[in-house]
C-alpha positions as CSV (number, residue, x, y, z in Angstrom):
1,X,86.0,91.8,147.0
2,X,86.1,93.3,143.4
3,X,87.5,91.3,140.6
4,X,90.3,93.0,138.7
5,X,89.7,93.5,135.0
6,X,92.1,91.7,132.7
7,X,94.6,93.9,130.9
8,X,95.0,91.4,128.1
9,X,92.9,93.2,125.5
10,X,94.7,96.5,126.2
11,X,98.1,94.8,126.0
12,X,97.0,93.1,122.7
13,X,96.0,96.5,121.3
14,X,99.4,98.0,122.3
15,X,101.2,95.1,120.8
16,X,99.2,95.4,117.6
17,X,100.0,99.2,117.5
18,X,103.7,98.6,118.0
19,X,103.7,96.0,115.2
20,X,101.8,98.3,112.9
21,X,104.2,101.2,113.6
22,X,107.1,98.8,112.9
23,X,105.5,97.6,109.7
24,X,104.9,101.1,108.5
25,X,108.5,102.0,109.3
26,X,109.8,99.0,107.3
27,X,107.5,99.9,104.4
28,X,108.6,103.5,104.4
29,X,112.3,102.5,104.3
30,X,111.6,100.1,101.5
31,X,109.9,102.7,99.5
32,X,112.7,105.2,100.1
33,X,115.2,102.6,98.9
34,X,113.2,102.1,95.6
35,X,112.8,105.9,95.2
36,X,116.6,106.4,95.7
37,X,117.3,103.8,92.9
38,X,114.8,105.5,90.6
39,X,116.3,108.9,91.4
40,X,119.8,107.6,90.6
41,X,118.6,106.1,87.3
42,X,116.9,109.3,86.2
43,X,119.9,111.4,87.2
44,X,122.1,109.2,85.2
45,X,119.7,109.3,82.3
46,X,119.7,113.1,82.4
47,X,123.5,113.2,82.5
48,X,123.7,111.0,79.4
49,X,121.3,113.3,77.5
50,X,123.4,116.3,78.6
51,X,126.5,114.6,77.3
52,X,124.8,113.9,74.0
53,X,123.6,117.5,73.7
54,X,127.1,118.8,74.4
55,X,128.8,116.3,72.1
56,X,130.8,118.0,69.4
57,X,129.8,115.7,66.5
58,X,126.2,115.0,67.6
59,X,124.2,114.8,64.4
60,X,121.4,116.9,65.7
61,X,123.6,120.0,66.4
62,X,122.7,122.7,63.8
63,X,126.2,123.9,63.4
64,X,127.5,120.4,62.5
65,X,124.7,119.5,60.2
66,X,124.8,120.6,56.5
67,X,121.3,122.0,56.5
68,X,120.3,124.3,53.7
69,X,117.3,126.5,53.8
70,X,115.0,126.0,50.9
71,X,115.0,128.8,48.3
72,X,111.9,130.8,48.8
């Protein structure tokens, strides 16, 4: 009578693969959460710069500054 081979190594490999897929899923979700926070930060930063650029009395606007061209 033939002896059946143990399926333990195969099952161990499958379990390792399932764990690795789960770990990669978790890592991907964590990275996405960080990226979302960074995206929100930079969008808010861009909006602040846009507001400053549009501000009526911003000191860097040429029409508000009393700039004289040097006589040449």
